[in-house]
C-alpha positions in Angstrom: 30.0 -27.5 10.4 32.9 -25.6 8.8 30.4 -23.4 7.0 28.9 -22.4 10.3 32.3 -21.5 11.7 33.1 -19.4 8.6 29.7 -17.7 8.9 30.3 -16.9 12.5 33.7 -15.5 11.7 32.3 -13.3 9.0 29.5 -12.0 11.3 32.1 -11.3 14.1 34.3 -9.5 11.6 31.4 -7.4 10.3 30.3 -6.5 13.8 33.8 -5.5 14.7 34.2 -3.3 11.7 30.8 -1.6 12.4 31.8 -1.0 16.0 35.1 0.4 14.8 33.4 2.8 12.4 31.1 4.0 15.1 34.0 4.6 17.5 35.8 6.7 14.9 32.7 8.7 14.1 32.1 9.3 17.8 35.7 10.3 18.3 35.6 12.8 15.5 32.2 14.2 16.5 33.3 14.7 20.1 36.5 16.4 19.0 34.6 18.8 16.9 31.9 19.5 19.5 34.6 20.2 22.2 36.5 22.5 19.9 33.3 24.4 19.1 31.7 24.5 22.6 34.4 23.5 25.1 33.7 20.8 27.6 30.2 19.5 27.4 27.8 18.4 30.2 27.8 14.7 30.9 24.2 14.4 29.9 25.0 15.8 26.4 28.0 13.5 26.1 25.8 10.5 27.0 23.3 11.5 24.4 26.0 11.8 21.7 27.5 8.5 22.7 24.1 6.8 22.3 23.7 7.9 18.6 24.0 5.5 15.7 26.9 5.9 13.3 24.5 7.5 10.7 23.3 10.0 13.3 26.8 10.8 14.3 27.7 11.5 10.7 24.6 13.8 10.4 25.6 15.6 13.6 29.1 16.1 12.4 27.7 18.1 9.4 24.8 19.8 11.3 27.0 21.1 14.1 28.6 23.5 11.6 25.3 25.4 11.7 25.1 25.6 15.5 25.7 28.9 17.2 25.6 27.8 20.8 25.4 24.6 22.8 21.7 25.0 23.1 21.4 24.3 19.4 23.2 21.0 20.0 20.9 20.2 22.9 17.8 20.9 20.8 19.2 18.7 17.9 19.7 15.9 20.3 16.3 16.3 22.0 14.3 16.5 18.8 15.8 14.4 16.1 14.5 15.2 12.6 13.7 18.8 13.4 17.1 20.2 12.4 17.3 22.2 9.2 18.5 20.3 6.2 
């Protein structure tokens, strides 16, 4: 029984760490997007918030190549089509 409790604690800790990493990635990405484009439409914010941690990290890099908010919108609409 103790092993199950320890396993549960470890899983909870791991989930908490993953959620914390995602929140930090989201916070950074949103700061950079707002600095580049100003306030964003709610629908764009919702799409960004729904991204995984990996996709948020990709977006943080890719947004350096965006010239206008439409580039961001296209990136969000068609994942995988951005220029690598």
